[in-house]
N, C-alpha and C positions, 0 to 999 in steps of 0.2 A: 690849717694844714691837717691832712688826714692822719688818723692814728694808725701806725703800722700793725698794731695788734688786731684792730678791727678789720683791717684789710686782709690779714692772714686768716682770721677766723671766717670771713666771708668766702675767701677762696677755698678753704678746706670744706666749708659747708656746701659750696657749689660743686666741688669735686665729689663729695659724698652723694649728692643728689644725682650727679651724672653717673657715678658708679652704680647707684641703685637702679637708675633707669636702664643702664646697659645690662645689668644683671637680669632685670625683669624682662627686657626685650630678648635676651638670650634664652630665658626660660620659655618665652612664648614661641620661639623659633625651634622648638624641639621637633626634629623632623623624623621621617620614617627611618632614615639612615641611623640616627641616634637610637631609635627604638630597636632595630634588629641587631645593632652592635652592643646592646645592653649598657648604654651610657648611664641610664637610670634603671637599676635592676627592678625596682618596685613597679614602675610603669611598664617596662618590658614584660615582667612576669604576669602582670594583670592582663595585658593585651594578649600575650601568648596563651594564657590559661583560658580566657574567655573565647578566643577564636578557636582553640582546639576543642573546647567543650561544645561550642556551637556546631562545629563540623562533625564531631562524634554524634551529637544529637541528630543531625541531618542524616547520618549514616544509619541510625537505628529507627528513626521515625520519618514521616513525610514532612515536607516543607510547611504545609498548612498546620500540622500538629505542632511543630516546633515554634512557629510564629504565634500560634494561638496560646500555647503554654507560656511563652515569654511575655506576651501582652497581659495574660491573665495574672501572672506573678507580679508584674508591675502594677496592675490595678489593685491587687490585694494589698501591696505595700502602701500605695498612696491612700487608699480608702481607710486602711487600719490607722495610718498616721493621722489622717483627717479626723477620724472619730476620737482617737486618743487625745489630740489637742483640744477638741471640743469639750471632752469630759474634763480635762484639766482646767480649761477656762471657766467651765461651769462651777467646778468645785472651788477654785480660787477667786471666782467672781471678777475675773479680769476681762479686759476688752482688747485683746491683741489682734483680733480679726482673723482672716483666713491664713492658715500656715503657709500656703503656697502663693501668697499675694505677690511677693517679689518676683517669683518665677513667672507668674501670670502676666505681670506688667512688662516683661521683656518682649522685644520685637523678634518673633521667630519667622517672619516672612522673608522670602528671598528677594533682594532688590533686582529690578529688571536688568540693570547694568551687569551685575554679577552673573545672572542667568545667561545673558547674551555672551558674556566673556567665556564662560565654560562651554557654551554651545559652539562658539567659534573654534575653541581649542579642540573639542571633540571632532568637529567637522574637518579640521586640518589633518588630524590623525586618520580619520576615515578615508579621506581622499588619498593620503599617502599609501594607506594599506591597499586601496582599490587599484592604484597605479602599480604597486608592487605585484599584486596578484595578476594583473593583466600582463605584466612583463614576464612573469614566471610561467603562467599557463599558456601563453601564446608563444613561448620558447624564443624570446628575444636573445637569451644567452643559453645555449644548450647545457653547459656545465652547471649553471645555477638551477635550471629546471631539473636536471638529474639529481642534484643535491636535495631538492624538495621531494622528488620521488623517493629517494632513499629514506628521508626522514618520515614521510607518510607510511612507507612500508614498515619501518620500525615501530611506528605508532600503532599499527594494526596489532602487533604482538603485545604492546603495552596495554591496549584496550582489551585484549583477550584475557589478560591477567588481572588488571585493575579496572574498577569502575571510576566514574568521575569524582565521586566523593572521596574515595581512597586516594586518588591522585592529589586532590586538594589538601587532604590531611598530611600526606607526605611532603607536599610543597610547603605547608605551614611549618612543619617541623624543621625542614631544611632551611627555611627562611630565617628562623631564629637560632639555628645551630651552626650553619656554614659561615656566616660573616665573622663571628668571634674566633672560630677555628682558623679562618683565613688570615685574620688580623694577627694572630699569634705566630703563624707559620708562613708569613707572606713571602719571604725570600725563597724557601724551598718550593712552595706551590707555584710561584711565578716561573721558577726554573723549569719545572716539569711541564708547565703550560706552554712555555716557549718551545720546548723540544717537540711536544705534540703538534703545535701550530706549524712548526717547520716541516715536520713529516707530512702533514696534510697539504701544505702548500706545494711541496715537492711532488706529491702524488697528483694533485690537480694540474700542475704544470706539465707533467708527463702525459696526462690524459689530453690536455689541450694540444700538445704537439702531435698527437695521433689523430686529431680531428681532420676530416677531409678539408680540402682547400676552400670549398664553397662555404662551409660552416665557419671557417676562420674569417673569411671576408665579411660574412654576415655579422659576426661578433665585432669585427673592427669598425664596421659602419655604425 
């Protein structure tokens, strides 16, 4: 007959292993959403700081200079560490081998299945975008095409004030600042968004009512 104490200890140990496995899997599934919502302030702070520093560097220097400096800095760190470990091994007369041996033995190649999977996903998005562009520029729906025209007209003013790097810097700042603010004031923000959406939908409905009959029939088709 089995000992109840042994059974309970086995159950608790298996539960502990499951909890540890679930915790590790939870950590591995740290997504972009968690990153921009600052679930882990250290990770979010590092990513935000590095991305902002990179964009500011691109604003001050050329892409070639920034990439060259980054690779040069990385090489300086790895070469210095390699020389340091070689000197330490020579002084201590140890035989630890190459300091980056564990990293060198890792497989950094991209499996063909993974590559094909990402290519298929990208191809799906590209085809969807091409279909949408065809629908808008060939004026399948006059209202939607007019919306695009208004957005492009506004973007001409944005482009006259900001360049591409400045827009990316602002987008990076907004990406890491807006989600926490929205999460704290979700009710009030959703209320004002609903009001704005209602006003826009009413305006679009009034414009659609004033369209000529031929355009209405074309839209209905």
